[in-house]
Structure formats: structure tokens, C-alpha cells
mmCIF file of the N, C-alpha and C atoms, coordinates in Angstrom:
data_MODEL
# 
_entry.id   MODEL 
# 
loop_
_atom_site.group_PDB 
_atom_site.id 
_atom_site.type_symbol 
_atom_site.label_atom_id 
_atom_site.label_alt_id 
_atom_site.label_comp_id 
_atom_site.label_asym_id 
_atom_site.label_entity_id 
_atom_site.label_seq_id 
_atom_site.pdbx_PDB_ins_code 
_atom_site.Cartn_x 
_atom_site.Cartn_y 
_atom_site.Cartn_z 
_atom_site.occupancy 
_atom_site.B_iso_or_equiv 
_atom_site.pdbx_formal_charge 
_atom_site.auth_seq_id 
_atom_site.auth_comp_id 
_atom_site.auth_asym_id 
_atom_site.auth_atom_id 
_atom_site.pdbx_PDB_model_num 
ATOM 1   N N  . MET A 1 1  ? -77.812 204.948 -51.105 1.00 0.00 ? 1  MET A N  1 
ATOM 2   C CA . MET A 1 1  ? -78.583 204.001 -50.550 1.00 0.00 ? 1  MET A CA 1 
ATOM 3   C C  . MET A 1 1  ? -77.910 202.646 -50.041 1.00 0.00 ? 1  MET A C  1 
ATOM 4   N N  . THR A 1 2  ? -77.860 202.398 -51.178 1.00 0.00 ? 2  THR A N  1 
ATOM 5   C CA . THR A 1 2  ? -77.141 200.463 -51.674 1.00 0.00 ? 2  THR A CA 1 
ATOM 6   C C  . THR A 1 2  ? -75.735 200.456 -50.663 1.00 0.00 ? 2  THR A C  1 
ATOM 7   N N  . SER A 1 3  ? -75.142 201.762 -51.036 1.00 0.00 ? 3  SER A N  1 
ATOM 8   C CA . SER A 1 3  ? -73.861 201.747 -50.355 1.00 0.00 ? 3  SER A CA 1 
ATOM 9   C C  . SER A 1 3  ? -73.467 201.660 -48.758 1.00 0.00 ? 3  SER A C  1 
ATOM 10  N N  . THR A 1 4  ? -74.902 202.269 -48.062 1.00 0.00 ? 4  THR A N  1 
ATOM 11  C CA . THR A 1 4  ? -74.995 202.668 -46.862 1.00 0.00 ? 4  THR A CA 1 
ATOM 12  C C  . THR A 1 4  ? -75.471 201.254 -46.216 1.00 0.00 ? 4  THR A C  1 
ATOM 13  N N  . LEU A 1 5  ? -76.226 200.329 -46.849 1.00 0.00 ? 5  LEU A N  1 
ATOM 14  C CA . LEU A 1 5  ? -76.833 199.609 -46.627 1.00 0.00 ? 5  LEU A CA 1 
ATOM 15  C C  . LEU A 1 5  ? -75.813 198.045 -46.583 1.00 0.00 ? 5  LEU A C  1 
ATOM 16  N N  . SER A 1 6  ? -75.209 198.257 -47.395 1.00 0.00 ? 6  SER A N  1 
ATOM 17  C CA . SER A 1 6  ? -74.181 197.267 -47.495 1.00 0.00 ? 6  SER A CA 1 
ATOM 18  C C  . SER A 1 6  ? -72.874 197.319 -46.179 1.00 0.00 ? 6  SER A C  1 
ATOM 19  N N  . PHE A 1 7  ? -72.439 198.510 -46.274 1.00 0.00 ? 7  PHE A N  1 
ATOM 20  C CA . PHE A 1 7  ? -71.623 198.981 -44.984 1.00 0.00 ? 7  PHE A CA 1 
ATOM 21  C C  . PHE A 1 7  ? -72.270 198.614 -43.681 1.00 0.00 ? 7  PHE A C  1 
ATOM 22  N N  . LEU A 1 8  ? -73.610 198.710 -43.436 1.00 0.00 ? 8  LEU A N  1 
ATOM 23  C CA . LEU A 1 8  ? -74.132 198.299 -42.389 1.00 0.00 ? 8  LEU A CA 1 
ATOM 24  C C  . LEU A 1 8  ? -74.604 196.489 -42.152 1.00 0.00 ? 8  LEU A C  1 
ATOM 25  N N  . LEU A 1 9  ? -74.615 196.467 -43.266 1.00 0.00 ? 9  LEU A N  1 
ATOM 26  C CA . LEU A 1 9  ? -74.312 194.765 -43.378 1.00 0.00 ? 9  LEU A CA 1 
ATOM 27  C C  . LEU A 1 9  ? -73.449 194.199 -43.072 1.00 0.00 ? 9  LEU A C  1 
ATOM 28  N N  . GLY A 1 10 ? -72.246 194.656 -43.636 1.00 0.00 ? 10 GLY A N  1 
ATOM 29  C CA . GLY A 1 10 ? -71.078 194.021 -43.056 1.00 0.00 ? 10 GLY A CA 1 
ATOM 30  C C  . GLY A 1 10 ? -70.334 194.500 -41.624 1.00 0.00 ? 10 GLY A C  1 
ATOM 31  N N  . LEU A 1 11 ? -71.105 195.690 -41.412 1.00 0.00 ? 11 LEU A N  1 
ATOM 32  C CA . LEU A 1 11 ? -71.065 196.134 -40.040 1.00 0.00 ? 11 LEU A CA 1 
ATOM 33  C C  . LEU A 1 11 ? -71.049 194.882 -38.759 1.00 0.00 ? 11 LEU A C  1 
ATOM 34  N N  . SER A 1 12 ? -72.516 194.655 -39.220 1.00 0.00 ? 12 SER A N  1 
ATOM 35  C CA . SER A 1 12 ? -73.026 193.930 -38.578 1.00 0.00 ? 12 SER A CA 1 
ATOM 36  C C  . SER A 1 12 ? -72.548 192.413 -38.582 1.00 0.00 ? 12 SER A C  1 
ATOM 37  N N  . GLY A 1 13 ? -72.417 191.544 -39.626 1.00 0.00 ? 13 GLY A N  1 
ATOM 38  C CA . GLY A 1 13 ? -71.514 190.679 -39.858 1.00 0.00 ? 13 GLY A CA 1 
ATOM 39  C C  . GLY A 1 13 ? -69.897 190.916 -39.011 1.00 0.00 ? 13 GLY A C  1 
ATOM 40  N N  . VAL A 1 14 ? -69.555 191.445 -39.186 1.00 0.00 ? 14 VAL A N  1 
ATOM 41  C CA . VAL A 1 14 ? -68.049 191.522 -38.285 1.00 0.00 ? 14 VAL A CA 1 
ATOM 42  C C  . VAL A 1 14 ? -68.699 191.870 -36.702 1.00 0.00 ? 14 VAL A C  1 
ATOM 43  N N  . PHE A 1 15 ? -69.867 192.464 -36.069 1.00 0.00 ? 15 PHE A N  1 
ATOM 44  C CA . PHE A 1 15 ? -70.070 192.224 -34.770 1.00 0.00 ? 15 PHE A CA 1 
ATOM 45  C C  . PHE A 1 15 ? -70.391 190.909 -34.231 1.00 0.00 ? 15 PHE A C  1 
ATOM 46  N N  . LEU A 1 16 ? -70.949 190.414 -35.311 1.00 0.00 ? 16 LEU A N  1 
ATOM 47  C CA . LEU A 1 16 ? -71.415 188.783 -35.064 1.00 0.00 ? 16 LEU A CA 1 
ATOM 48  C C  . LEU A 1 16 ? -70.368 187.766 -34.912 1.00 0.00 ? 16 LEU A C  1 
ATOM 49  N N  . LEU A 1 17 ? -69.890 188.263 -35.829 1.00 0.00 ? 17 LEU A N  1 
ATOM 50  C CA . LEU A 1 17 ? -68.260 187.181 -35.885 1.00 0.00 ? 17 LEU A CA 1 
ATOM 51  C C  . LEU A 1 17 ? -67.666 187.636 -34.418 1.00 0.00 ? 17 LEU A C  1 
ATOM 52  N N  . LEU A 1 18 ? -67.480 188.738 -33.881 1.00 0.00 ? 18 LEU A N  1 
ATOM 53  C CA . LEU A 1 18 ? -66.779 189.248 -32.723 1.00 0.00 ? 18 LEU A CA 1 
ATOM 54  C C  . LEU A 1 18 ? -67.492 188.396 -31.609 1.00 0.00 ? 18 LEU A C  1 
ATOM 55  N N  . ILE A 1 19 ? -69.023 188.803 -31.598 1.00 0.00 ? 19 ILE A N  1 
ATOM 56  C CA . ILE A 1 19 ? -69.680 188.180 -30.366 1.00 0.00 ? 19 ILE A CA 1 
ATOM 57  C C  . ILE A 1 19 ? -69.746 186.512 -30.202 1.00 0.00 ? 19 ILE A C  1 
ATOM 58  N N  . GLY A 1 20 ? -69.386 185.789 -31.489 1.00 0.00 ? 20 GLY A N  1 
ATOM 59  C CA . GLY A 1 20 ? -69.703 184.392 -31.442 1.00 0.00 ? 20 GLY A CA 1 
ATOM 60  C C  . GLY A 1 20 ? -68.225 183.833 -31.214 1.00 0.00 ? 20 GLY A C  1 
ATOM 61  N N  . LEU A 1 21 ? -66.940 184.876 -31.580 1.00 0.00 ? 21 LEU A N  1 
ATOM 62  C CA . LEU A 1 21 ? -65.775 184.298 -30.829 1.00 0.00 ? 21 LEU A CA 1 
ATOM 63  C C  . LEU A 1 21 ? -65.678 184.893 -29.435 1.00 0.00 ? 21 LEU A C  1 
ATOM 64  N N  . GLY A 1 22 ? -66.026 185.655 -29.012 1.00 0.00 ? 22 GLY A N  1 
ATOM 65  C CA . GLY A 1 22 ? -65.989 186.023 -27.561 1.00 0.00 ? 22 GLY A CA 1 
ATOM 66  C C  . GLY A 1 22 ? -67.238 184.489 -26.683 1.00 0.00 ? 22 GLY A C  1 
ATOM 67  N N  . ILE A 1 23 ? -67.850 184.285 -27.253 1.00 0.00 ? 23 ILE A N  1 
ATOM 68  C CA . ILE A 1 23 ? -69.056 183.442 -26.562 1.00 0.00 ? 23 ILE A CA 1 
ATOM 69  C C  . ILE A 1 23 ? -68.082 181.709 -26.536 1.00 0.00 ? 23 ILE A C  1 
ATOM 70  N N  . PHE A 1 24 ? -67.470 181.884 -27.821 1.00 0.00 ? 24 PHE A N  1 
ATOM 71  C CA . PHE A 1 24 ? -66.856 180.503 -27.955 1.00 0.00 ? 24 PHE A CA 1 
ATOM 72  C C  . PHE A 1 24 ? -65.152 180.639 -26.868 1.00 0.00 ? 24 PHE A C  1 
ATOM 73  N N  . TRP A 1 25 ? -64.615 181.524 -26.702 1.00 0.00 ? 25 TRP A N  1 
ATOM 74  C CA . TRP A 1 25 ? -63.304 181.677 -25.890 1.00 0.00 ? 25 TRP A CA 1 
ATOM 75  C C  . TRP A 1 25 ? -63.593 181.478 -24.381 1.00 0.00 ? 25 TRP A C  1 
ATOM 76  N N  . ALA A 1 26 ? -65.183 182.038 -23.872 1.00 0.00 ? 26 ALA A N  1 
ATOM 77  C CA . ALA A 1 26 ? -65.688 182.092 -22.603 1.00 0.00 ? 26 ALA A CA 1 
ATOM 78  C C  . ALA A 1 26 ? -66.231 180.496 -22.332 1.00 0.00 ? 26 ALA A C  1 
ATOM 79  N N  . ILE A 1 27 ? -66.916 179.911 -23.443 1.00 0.00 ? 27 ILE A N  1 
ATOM 80  C CA . ILE A 1 27 ? -67.278 178.516 -22.851 1.00 0.00 ? 27 ILE A CA 1 
ATOM 81  C C  . ILE A 1 27 ? -65.723 177.601 -23.005 1.00 0.00 ? 27 ILE A C  1 
ATOM 82  N N  . LYS A 1 28 ? -64.976 177.958 -24.030 1.00 0.00 ? 28 LYS A N  1 
ATOM 83  C CA . LYS A 1 28 ? -63.736 176.994 -23.827 1.00 0.00 ? 28 LYS A CA 1 
ATOM 84  C C  . LYS A 1 28 ? -62.527 177.482 -22.502 1.00 0.00 ? 28 LYS A C  1 
ATOM 85  N N  . SER A 1 29 ? -62.640 178.671 -22.071 1.00 0.00 ? 29 SER A N  1 
ATOM 86  C CA . SER A 1 29 ? -61.749 179.011 -21.227 1.00 0.00 ? 29 SER A CA 1 
ATOM 87  C C  . SER A 1 29 ? -62.203 178.855 -19.805 1.00 0.00 ? 29 SER A C  1 
ATOM 88  N N  . GLY A 1 30 ? -63.422 178.103 -19.740 1.00 0.00 ? 30 GLY A N  1 
ATOM 89  C CA . GLY A 1 30 ? -64.259 177.758 -18.233 1.00 0.00 ? 30 GLY A CA 1 
ATOM 90  C C  . GLY A 1 30 ? -65.037 178.584 -17.572 1.00 0.00 ? 30 GLY A C  1 
ATOM 91  N N  . GLN A 1 31 ? -65.607 179.411 -18.229 1.00 0.00 ? 31 GLN A N  1 
ATOM 92  C CA . GLN A 1 31 ? -66.074 180.884 -17.566 1.00 0.00 ? 31 GLN A CA 1 
ATOM 93  C C  . GLN A 1 31 ? -67.488 180.392 -17.113 1.00 0.00 ? 31 GLN A C  1 
ATOM 94  N N  . PHE A 1 32 ? -68.245 178.874 -17.682 1.00 0.00 ? 32 PHE A N  1 
ATOM 95  C CA . PHE A 1 32 ? -69.572 178.622 -17.194 1.00 0.00 ? 32 PHE A CA 1 
ATOM 96  C C  . PHE A 1 32 ? -69.439 176.914 -16.758 1.00 0.00 ? 32 PHE A C  1 
ATOM 97  N N  . GLU A 1 33 ? -68.358 177.031 -15.896 1.00 0.00 ? 33 GLU A N  1 
ATOM 98  C CA . GLU A 1 33 ? -68.269 175.722 -15.318 1.00 0.00 ? 33 GLU A CA 1 
ATOM 99  C C  . GLU A 1 33 ? -69.092 175.897 -13.737 1.00 0.00 ? 33 GLU A C  1 
ATOM 100 N N  . ASP A 1 34 ? -68.954 176.756 -13.098 1.00 0.00 ? 34 ASP A N  1 
ATOM 101 C CA . ASP A 1 34 ? -69.469 176.688 -11.749 1.00 0.00 ? 34 ASP A CA 1 
ATOM 102 C C  . ASP A 1 34 ? -70.442 178.114 -11.704 1.00 0.00 ? 34 ASP A C  1 
ATOM 103 N N  . MET A 1 35 ? -71.680 177.763 -11.730 1.00 0.00 ? 35 MET A N  1 
ATOM 104 C CA . MET A 1 35 ? -72.729 178.687 -12.340 1.00 0.00 ? 35 MET A CA 1 
ATOM 105 C C  . MET A 1 35 ? -73.465 178.703 -10.538 1.00 0.00 ? 35 MET A C  1 
ATOM 106 N N  . GLU A 1 36 ? -73.597 177.753 -9.857  1.00 0.00 ? 36 GLU A N  1 
ATOM 107 C CA . GLU A 1 36 ? -73.798 177.565 -8.834  1.00 0.00 ? 36 GLU A CA 1 
ATOM 108 C C  . GLU A 1 36 ? -73.458 178.255 -7.240  1.00 0.00 ? 36 GLU A C  1 
ATOM 109 N N  . GLY A 1 37 ? -71.762 177.639 -7.487  1.00 0.00 ? 37 GLY A N  1 
ATOM 110 C CA . GLY A 1 37 ? -70.819 178.098 -6.800  1.00 0.00 ? 37 GLY A CA 1 
ATOM 111 C C  . GLY A 1 37 ? -70.912 179.675 -6.248  1.00 0.00 ? 37 GLY A C  1 
ATOM 112 N N  . PRO A 1 38 ? -70.842 180.500 -6.603  1.00 0.00 ? 38 PRO A N  1 
ATOM 113 C CA . PRO A 1 38 ? -70.721 182.310 -6.377  1.00 0.00 ? 38 PRO A CA 1 
ATOM 114 C C  . PRO A 1 38 ? -72.347 182.547 -5.426  1.00 0.00 ? 38 PRO A C  1 
ATOM 115 N N  . SER A 1 39 ? -73.154 181.921 -6.106  1.00 0.00 ? 39 SER A N  1 
ATOM 116 C CA . SER A 1 39 ? -74.541 182.302 -5.443  1.00 0.00 ? 39 SER A CA 1 
ATOM 117 C C  . SER A 1 39 ? -74.869 181.578 -3.910  1.00 0.00 ? 39 SER A C  1 
ATOM 118 N N  . GLN A 1 40 ? -74.232 180.624 -4.300  1.00 0.00 ? 40 GLN A N  1 
ATOM 119 C CA . GLN A 1 40 ? -74.118 179.714 -2.791  1.00 0.00 ? 40 GLN A CA 1 
ATOM 120 C C  . GLN A 1 40 ? -73.003 180.202 -1.513  1.00 0.00 ? 40 GLN A C  1 
ATOM 121 N N  . ARG A 1 41 ? -71.753 180.763 -2.278  1.00 0.00 ? 41 ARG A N  1 
ATOM 122 C CA . ARG A 1 41 ? -70.826 181.151 -1.516  1.00 0.00 ? 41 ARG A CA 1 
ATOM 123 C C  . ARG A 1 41 ? -71.179 182.590 -0.796  1.00 0.00 ? 41 ARG A C  1 
ATOM 124 N N  . ILE A 1 42 ? -72.134 183.518 -1.076  1.00 0.00 ? 42 ILE A N  1 
ATOM 125 C CA . ILE A 1 42 ? -72.626 184.438 -0.838  1.00 0.00 ? 42 ILE A CA 1 
ATOM 126 C C  . ILE A 1 42 ? -73.399 184.090 0.645   1.00 0.00 ? 42 ILE A C  1 
ATOM 127 N N  . LEU A 1 43 ? -74.003 183.182 0.359   1.00 0.00 ? 43 LEU A N  1 
ATOM 128 C CA . LEU A 1 43 ? -75.184 182.431 1.698   1.00 0.00 ? 43 LEU A CA 1 
ATOM 129 C C  . LEU A 1 43 ? -73.977 181.883 3.181   1.00 0.00 ? 43 LEU A C  1 
ATOM 130 N N  . MET A 1 44 ? -72.871 181.596 2.609   1.00 0.00 ? 44 MET A N  1 
ATOM 131 C CA . MET A 1 44 ? -72.052 180.565 3.973   1.00 0.00 ? 44 MET A CA 1 
ATOM 132 C C  . MET A 1 44 ? -71.905 182.034 4.869   1.00 0.00 ? 44 MET A C  1 
ATOM 133 N N  . ASP A 1 45 ? -71.798 181.218 5.952   1.00 0.00 ? 45 ASP A N  1 
ATOM 134 C CA . ASP A 1 45 ? -71.215 181.994 7.201   1.00 0.00 ? 45 ASP A CA 1 
ATOM 135 C C  . ASP A 1 45 ? -69.806 182.226 7.450   1.00 0.00 ? 45 ASP A C  1 
ATOM 136 N N  . ASP A 1 46 ? -69.488 183.220 7.539   1.00 0.00 ? 46 ASP A N  1 
ATOM 137 C CA . ASP A 1 46 ? -68.003 183.463 7.746   1.00 0.00 ? 46 ASP A CA 1 
ATOM 138 C C  . ASP A 1 46 ? -67.466 182.990 9.017   1.00 0.00 ? 46 ASP A C  1 
ATOM 139 N N  . ASP A 1 47 ? -68.511 183.237 9.994   1.00 0.00 ? 47 ASP A N  1 
ATOM 140 C CA . ASP A 1 47 ? -68.122 182.656 11.467  1.00 0.00 ? 47 ASP A CA 1 
ATOM 141 C C  . ASP A 1 47 ? -68.279 181.477 11.603  1.00 0.00 ? 47 ASP A C  1 
ATOM 142 N N  . ASP A 1 48 ? -68.500 180.474 10.624  1.00 0.00 ? 48 ASP A N  1 
ATOM 143 C CA . ASP A 1 48 ? -68.789 178.792 10.955  1.00 0.00 ? 48 ASP A CA 1 
ATOM 144 C C  . ASP A 1 48 ? -67.315 178.106 11.253  1.00 0.00 ? 48 ASP A C  1 
ATOM 145 N N  . PRO A 1 49 ? -67.191 177.521 12.192  1.00 0.00 ? 49 PRO A N  1 
ATOM 146 C CA . PRO A 1 49 ? -65.994 176.861 12.548  1.00 0.00 ? 49 PRO A CA 1 
ATOM 147 C C  . PRO A 1 49 ? -65.853 175.747 11.167  1.00 0.00 ? 49 PRO A C  1 
ATOM 148 N N  . MET A 1 50 ? -66.456 175.127 10.678  1.00 0.00 ? 50 MET A N  1 
ATOM 149 C CA . MET A 1 50 ? -66.591 174.268 10.039  1.00 0.00 ? 50 MET A CA 1 
ATOM 150 C C  . MET A 1 50 ? -65.784 174.167 8.834   1.00 0.00 ? 50 MET A C  1 
ATOM 151 N N  . LEU A 1 51 ? -65.969 176.062 8.438   1.00 0.00 ? 51 LEU A N  1 
ATOM 152 C CA . LEU A 1 51 ? -65.120 176.236 6.984   1.00 0.00 ? 51 LEU A CA 1 
ATOM 153 C C  . LEU A 1 51 ? -63.884 176.253 7.228   1.00 0.00 ? 51 LEU A C  1 
ATOM 154 N N  . PRO A 1 52 ? -63.243 175.957 6.277   1.00 0.00 ? 52 PRO A N  1 
ATOM 155 C CA . PRO A 1 52 ? -61.723 175.935 6.338   1.00 0.00 ? 52 PRO A CA 1 
ATOM 156 C C  . PRO A 1 52 ? -61.318 177.243 5.997   1.00 0.00 ? 52 PRO A C  1 
ATOM 157 N N  . ARG A 1 53 ? -59.894 178.054 6.995   1.00 0.00 ? 53 ARG A N  1 
ATOM 158 C CA . ARG A 1 53 ? -59.798 179.048 6.716   1.00 0.00 ? 53 ARG A CA 1 
ATOM 159 C C  . ARG A 1 53 ? -58.314 179.156 6.258   1.00 0.00 ? 53 ARG A C  1 
ATOM 160 N N  . ARG A 1 54 ? -57.673 180.087 6.056   1.00 0.00 ? 54 ARG A N  1 
ATOM 161 C CA . ARG A 1 54 ? -56.348 180.436 5.890   1.00 0.00 ? 54 ARG A CA 1 
ATOM 162 C C  . ARG A 1 54 ? -55.610 180.609 7.204   1.00 0.00 ? 54 ARG A C  1 
ATOM 163 N N  . GLN A 1 55 ? -54.127 180.043 6.973   1.00 0.00 ? 55 GLN A N  1 
ATOM 164 C CA . GLN A 1 55 ? -53.169 180.097 8.375   1.00 0.00 ? 55 GLN A CA 1 
ATOM 165 C C  . GLN A 1 55 ? -53.432 181.587 9.413   1.00 0.00 ? 55 GLN A C  1 
ATOM 166 N N  . GLY A 1 56 ? -52.938 182.297 8.655   1.00 0.00 ? 56 GLY A N  1 
ATOM 167 C CA . GLY A 1 56 ? -53.112 183.698 9.053   1.00 0.00 ? 56 GLY A CA 1 
ATOM 168 C C  . GLY A 1 56 ? -54.518 184.145 9.636   1.00 0.00 ? 56 GLY A C  1 
ATOM 169 N N  . ASP A 1 57 ? -55.613 183.602 9.287   1.00 0.00 ? 57 ASP A N  1 
ATOM 170 C CA . ASP A 1 57 ? -57.027 184.124 9.746   1.00 0.00 ? 57 ASP A CA 1 
ATOM 171 C C  . ASP A 1 57 ? -57.233 183.415 10.939  1.00 0.00 ? 57 ASP A C  1 
ATOM 172 N N  . GLN A 1 58 ? -56.731 181.983 11.427  1.00 0.00 ? 58 GLN A N  1 
ATOM 173 C CA . GLN A 1 58 ? -56.568 181.355 12.191  1.00 0.00 ? 58 GLN A CA 1 
ATOM 174 C C  . GLN A 1 58 ? -55.448 181.731 13.532  1.00 0.00 ? 58 GLN A C  1 
ATOM 175 N N  . ASP A 1 59 ? -54.367 182.375 13.229  1.00 0.00 ? 59 ASP A N  1 
ATOM 176 C CA . ASP A 1 59 ? -53.378 183.166 13.894  1.00 0.00 ? 59 ASP A CA 1 
ATOM 177 C C  . ASP A 1 59 ? -54.348 184.077 14.800  1.00 0.00 ? 59 ASP A C  1 
ATOM 178 N N  . ALA A 1 60 ? -54.987 185.044 13.817  1.00 0.00 ? 60 ALA A N  1 
ATOM 179 C CA . ALA A 1 60 ? -55.584 186.237 14.245  1.00 0.00 ? 60 ALA A CA 1 
ATOM 180 C C  . ALA A 1 60 ? -56.788 185.790 15.385  1.00 0.00 ? 60 ALA A C  1 
ATOM 181 N N  . LEU A 1 61 ? -57.453 184.509 15.104  1.00 0.00 ? 61 LEU A N  1 
ATOM 182 C CA . LEU A 1 61 ? -58.138 184.557 16.181  1.00 0.00 ? 61 LEU A CA 1 
ATOM 183 C C  . LEU A 1 61 ? -57.891 183.859 17.234  1.00 0.00 ? 61 LEU A C  1 
ATOM 184 N N  . LYS A 1 62 ? -56.693 183.479 17.414  1.00 0.00 ? 62 LYS A N  1 
ATOM 185 C CA . LYS A 1 62 ? -56.153 182.748 18.776  1.00 0.00 ? 62 LYS A CA 1 
ATOM 186 C C  . LYS A 1 62 ? -55.865 184.062 19.742  1.00 0.00 ? 62 LYS A C  1 
ATOM 187 N N  . LYS A 1 63 ? -55.538 185.022 18.830  1.00 0.00 ? 63 LYS A N  1 
ATOM 188 C CA . LYS A 1 63 ? -54.756 186.086 19.676  1.00 0.00 ? 63 LYS A CA 1 
ATOM 189 C C  . LYS A 1 63 ? -55.817 186.999 19.932  1.00 0.00 ? 63 LYS A C  1 
ATOM 190 N N  . ALA A 1 64 ? -57.020 187.170 19.383  1.00 0.00 ? 64 ALA A N  1 
ATOM 191 C CA . ALA A 1 64 ? -58.035 188.313 19.729  1.00 0.00 ? 64 ALA A CA 1 
ATOM 192 C C  . ALA A 1 64 ? -58.722 187.687 21.180  1.00 0.00 ? 64 ALA A C  1 
ATOM 193 N N  . PRO A 1 65 ? -58.868 188.224 22.073  1.00 0.00 ? 65 PRO A N  1 
ATOM 194 C CA . PRO A 1 65 ? -59.161 188.175 23.381  1.00 0.00 ? 65 PRO A CA 1 
ATOM 195 C C  . PRO A 1 65 ? -60.929 187.918 23.420  1.00 0.00 ? 65 PRO A C  1 
# 
């Protein structure tokens, strides 16, 4: 019983360490910098002429009838 309990406590300690390292890595690499951007980008209309486009998109629009 004691060996099983110590094994599970050690294993949970290792998991806590891995989770902590993962969170600090995500913060340091900038994963949480722009939280509102993707949620607002989905609402933008692709047909809006005021939005900047890539050069290939503009050429395709000029050739379209």
C-alpha cells in the first residue's frame, strides 16, 4: 500500500512539473499575446474592399468577369 501511494504521489509530481513547464513555455513563446484577434477575424467580411489583400488575390479579381 505504501509503495503504491508513493509511486502515485511521485507520478503526480512529475505530471505537475510537466504541466508547469508547458504553461511557462506557452507564456514565454507568446501563445497568449493576442487573445481577441482570432475571434474578431472570423467576423470580418472577405469581400470588403478596405481589407488589404495579397497580390495574387487582386490579380484574380481583376480577371474575373
